[in-house]
VEXVEX-374526 format. One record per residue (C-alpha): residue number from 1; z, y, x. Coordinates in steps of 0.25 Angstrom, whole numbers. Layout:
N
(NUM; (Z; Y; X))
...
//
This chain:
62
(1; (-76; -20; 34))
(2; (-64; -12; 31))
(3; (-60; -8; 17))
(4; (-51; 4; 12))
(5; (-49; 12; -1))
(6; (-44; 25; -5))
(7; (-33; 23; -16))
(8; (-33; 38; -19))
(9; (-47; 37; -24))
(10; (-47; 23; -31))
(11; (-51; 24; -45))
(12; (-44; 11; -49))
(13; (-57; 5; -54))
(14; (-54; -9; -48))
(15; (-68; -12; -45))
(16; (-65; -15; -30))
(17; (-54; -25; -34))
(18; (-63; -32; -44))
(19; (-74; -33; -34))
(20; (-66; -38; -21))
(21; (-51; -41; -25))
(22; (-50; -47; -11))
(23; (-51; -33; -5))
(24; (-46; -24; -16))
(25; (-34; -23; -25))
(26; (-27; -12; -33))
(27; (-13; -6; -31))
(28; (-3; -4; -42))
(29; (-10; 9; -46))
(30; (-24; 2; -46))
(31; (-29; 9; -34))
(32; (-37; 0; -24))
(33; (-30; -8; -13))
(34; (-37; -15; -1))
(35; (-32; -29; 1))
(36; (-41; -32; 12))
(37; (-46; -20; 21))
(38; (-55; -29; 29))
(39; (-61; -39; 20))
(40; (-69; -51; 24))
(41; (-84; -50; 26))
(42; (-86; -58; 13))
(43; (-81; -47; 5))
(44; (-88; -35; 12))
(45; (-99; -34; 2))
(46; (-89; -34; -10))
(47; (-80; -24; -4))
(48; (-92; -15; -1))
(49; (-96; -16; -16))
(50; (-82; -13; -21))
(51; (-82; -1; -12))
(52; (-96; 4; -17))
(53; (-91; 2; -32))
(54; (-78; 9; -30))
(55; (-79; 21; -40))
(56; (-72; 31; -31))
(57; (-77; 25; -18))
(58; (-62; 22; -14))
(59; (-65; 10; -6))
(60; (-70; 11; 9))
(61; (-77; 0; 17))
(62; (-79; 2; 32))
//
């Protein structure tokens, strides 16, 4: 799994950070930051769920 995000479309809802703080964080402006672009398999389902719940679909999972 590879995780990326588009800071330009991030709505700063923080849902991803609350769901998977091991992978997602926020910069000083509140936009999404990826802490781990290749998270362990134990977090894959949580990351997919966070991506699905992103209101602007700014998180990409490959």
